[in-house]
DRENRODREN-744748 format. One record per residue: x, y, z of N, C-alpha, C, O, CB in turn. Coordinates in steps of 0.1 Angstrom, whole numbers, plus 5000, padded with zeros to 4 digits. Glycine has a CB too. Layout:
# DRENRODREN-744748
XYZXYZXYZXYZXYZ
...
END
This chain:
# DRENRODREN-744748
821528928681822428868691823428968695824129028687823028728687
823728978708824729068713826129008710826328888713824529088728
827029088704828329038701829229028713830328968713828929128690
828829098724829629098736829128988745827928978749829529238743
830028898749829728788758830028828772831128888775830528658754
829128798781829428818796829828688801829128588799828128878803
830928688809831528568814831928588829832628688832832728518806
831428498838831828508852833228448853833528338848830828438861
834128518860835528488861835828468876835628568883836428588854
836228358880836628338894838128338895838828268888836028208900
838628418905840128428907840428468921839528528928840728528896
841528428926842028468939841928618940842428688932843428418942
841328668951841128808953842428888953842528998947840428838966
843428848960844728918961845428918947845929018943845728848971
845328808940845928808926845228908917845828978909845828668921
843828908918843129008910843429148913843429238904841628978911
843629178926844029318930845329358923845429468919844129328945
846229258923847529288916847329308901847929398895848529168919
846429228896846129238881845529378878845929438869845229128877
844629418887843929548885845029658886844929758879842829568895
845929648895847029748896847829758883848029868878848029708908
848129648877848829638864847929708853848429788845849229498860
846729668853845829728843845729878844845829948834844429668844
845529928856845530078858846830138854846830248849845230108873
847930078857849230128853849330138838849930238833850430028859
848730048831848730048816847630138811847530148798848629908811
846830198819845830288815844530218810843830268802846330378804
844330098815843230018810842329978822842829968834843629888802
841129938820840329878830840729728831841429678822838729888826
840329658841840729518843840129438831840729348826840229468856
838829478827838229408816839029428803839229328796836829468814
839429548800840229568788841529498788842029448778840429718785
842129488800843429418801843229268799844029208792844029448815
842129208804841829068801841629048786842128948781840629028809
840929138780840729128766842029138758842229058748839829248761
842929218762844229228756845029088757845629038748845129338761
844929028769845628898771845028798762845728708757845528858786
843628798761843028698753843428708738843728608732841428708755
843328838733843728858720845228808717845428748707843629008716
846128838726847528798725847628648724848328598716848328858736
846928578733846928438734846428368721847028278716846228378746
845328428716844728378703845728398692845928298684843328438700
846328508691847328538680848428438681848828378671847828678681
848928418693850028318695849628178691850428108684850528318710
848428138695848027998692847827988677848227888671846627968699
847128088670846928078656848228078648848328028637845928188652
849228148653850528158646851128018645851727978635851428258653
850927938656851527808656850627698649851127608643851727768671
849327718651848327608647847427648635846627568631847527568658
847427768630846527808620845327878626845027868637846127698611
844627948617843528028621842327938626842127838621842928108609
841727988637840627918643839327968636839128088636840527928659
838527878631837327928624836127908634835927798640837027838612
835428018636834228018645833128088639833328178630834628078659
831928048642830728118638830228208648830328178660829628008634
829628318644829128418654827928358662827628398673828628548647
827328248656826228188663826628088674825828048682825328118653
827928048674828427958684828528028698828928148698829727898680
828327958708828528018722829727948729830027978740827328008730
END
């Protein structure tokens, strides 16, 4: 099983252009910038609520 999940993301075009600008400013692709946001949010959530247990087989 591929560990990388492909996910379609719908967002306002102008907002995403601004987001891409920020990502490029930070030296990242938009995809890597989204990944950083997700990692930060999971850390914040788990700090408050405890570690989330997931299986690699779950989708």
